[in-house]
C-alpha positions in Angstrom: -0.2 0.1 0.1 1.3 3.4 -1.2 1.2 5.6 2.3 1.1 8.8 -0.2 -1.9 8.4 -2.0 -4.1 7.6 1.1 -6.4 10.4 1.9 -5.9 11.4 5.6 -9.3 13.3 5.5 -11.1 10.0 5.7 -9.7 8.4 9.0 -12.1 7.3 12.0 -10.1 7.6 15.5 -10.7 5.1 17.8 -9.9 5.3 21.3 -10.5 3.2 24.5 -10.4 4.4 28.0 -11.0 2.9 31.6 -13.1 4.8 34.1 -13.4 3.8 37.8 -17.5 3.9 38.6 -16.8 5.7 42.0 -14.1 7.6 44.0 -12.5 6.2 47.4 -12.7 9.5 48.6 -15.8 11.5 47.6 -16.9 15.1 49.1 -21.3 15.8 48.9 -22.4 19.1 49.8 -26.3 18.2 50.8 -28.8 20.6 52.5 -30.0 19.5 56.1 -33.0 17.7 54.7 -31.0 15.8 52.2 -29.9 12.1 52.5 -26.8 10.6 52.5 -26.7 9.2 49.1 -26.2 5.2 49.1 -22.9 3.9 47.8 -23.0 0.1 46.7 -19.3 -0.8 46.6 -18.6 -2.8 49.3 -15.0 -2.4 49.9 -12.9 0.9 48.7 -10.0 -1.2 47.4 -12.4 -3.2 45.1 -13.9 -0.2 43.1 -15.2 -1.6 40.2 -14.3 -0.3 36.4 -15.4 0.4 32.8 -14.3 0.8 29.8 -15.6 3.0 27.1 -14.6 2.7 23.4 -14.8 6.1 21.3 -15.1 6.8 17.7 -14.6 10.1 15.8 -13.9 11.4 12.5 -13.1 14.8 10.6 -16.1 17.1 10.6 -17.8 17.7 7.3 -18.9 21.1 5.9 -21.2 21.7 2.7 -19.9 24.4 0.2 -21.9 26.9 2.4 -20.1 26.0 5.3 -22.8 24.3 7.2 -22.2 21.4 8.8 -23.3 18.2 7.5 -21.5 16.0 10.0 -20.2 16.9 13.2 -17.5 13.9 13.4 -19.0 12.3 16.6 -19.8 8.4 15.6 -20.6 7.1 19.2 -19.4 6.1 22.3 -20.1 2.0 23.8 -19.6 0.6 27.2 -18.0 -3.1 27.1 -20.0 -5.0 29.7 -19.6 -8.7 30.9 -21.6 -10.9 32.9 -19.3 -12.5 35.1 -20.6 -15.8 37.4 -20.9 -15.3 41.1 -17.9 -17.2 42.9 -19.3 -17.0 46.5 -22.8 -17.9 48.0 -24.6 -14.8 49.7 -27.8 -15.0 51.4 -29.5 -12.8 48.9 -28.2 -14.1 45.7 -28.2 -17.3 44.3 -24.7 -19.1 43.2 -24.0 -19.3 39.8 -26.4 -16.2 38.7 -24.7 -13.6 36.8 -23.5 -9.9 38.4 
């Protein structure tokens, strides 16, 4: 493939990023009548993560200068169902998380 003949304007950029679902220490500013938020993490050292895949391209414009395509293609989350390893009172062993 000859790299000098490629059209670099028709390239799609893919990027993956890992995000934590929460932080160890989070500051909440609440009114006196508000309840404390419920956090579902059982241990601060085992915070769950999610991986996102983003795809973007070059924006496209018509002859007048109006944007016909803004370049944003999409964002997808990669999620995997894992069977339980231990038996809890409220969960049935072998069911998916």
